[in-house]
N, C-alpha and C positions, 0 to 999 in steps of 0.2 A: 504493500500499500504506500509505503513511504517514496517508492520508485515513480508510483503515479502522481502522487502529490508534487514531487520535484519537478516532474516533467508536464505538470498541467493537464493530466489526463484523468483526473480523479472522476469526474462526471460522464466519462466515456464508458459506454456499456461494453464494447470490444476491444480486444487487444490483439495485436498482432504479435506473432512469435518473435519477430525481429525487433519489436520494440522492448522486450525483456531484457533485463540484465544478462551480461554473458555467464555468469555462475548459475542463474536459474535456467537459461537455456540449455546449458551443459546438464544440468540435472535432469531436465525434462527429456532430453535426447538419450540419456542413460537410461531412464525410466521405460522409456519406449522400446528401447533395445532389448532390455531384460523382459519386458512383458512379451514382445514378440518371440524372444527365444523360448519363453515358458508356455505360451499359448500355443504356438504353431504345432507343436507335437499332437496336443488335444484337437485341433482344427483337423489336422491331416488324419487322425484316427477316425473321427466322424466320417470323414470322405471315403475312408477305407472300408469302414463298417457299411456305409450304403451301398459301396461297389461290391462287397461281398454278398450283400442281401440280393442285389440285382442279379447276380450270377448264379445263386442258388435255384434249384429247381423249386417250383410252386409248393410242394408239400413240405420241404425243407423251410422255405421261407414263411409258410405259415406257422410251422412249430416254433421257428425262432421267434416270430412276433407273439404267439401265444406265451412264451417263456418271459418276454418283455413284459407283457401285460400282466402276468402273474406277479412278477417282481414289483411292479408299480403298485398292484393291489396291496401287497405285503407292506410296502412303504406307507401308503396311505392309511391302512389298518393300524400300524405302529403309531403313526402320527395321532390319529384319532384317540388311540388307547392312552398315549403320553398326555394329550389335553384333558382327558377325563381324569388321569390320575393327579396332573399338576395345576389343572386349570389354564385356560387360554387367556387370562387376564380381562376377557370380555364378559358380556353379560352370561353367556352360555356356561362359562367356567363357574360362574357364581351359582347359576341354577343348579349345575351338577354338584356342587358343594353342598349346597342346601339340601337336595335330594339326599345325599350320603348322611347328613346331620340328622334327618328326620327318621332314617331307619334305625 
């Protein structure tokens, strides 16, 4: 913010990368490189999974998708159970806690 005040850009809602101080630009560039290096394998993995699925015969593809759906159902069920146990912080969590207290 001090850099903006010094350069008279305090009220400006947009910044250009080149108007940032060199140290901050270097930090942002390094962060971008690190994120790219960390995320690229995950992006490639998603593309490979899709390619793998497209190459499978229909029956195998269906079986694979059923497995993915089954895993997702388990995750959703576990999430709901945790909400019931610990409350979600919302009104439903309070209602569940009140029902338990009444029993």
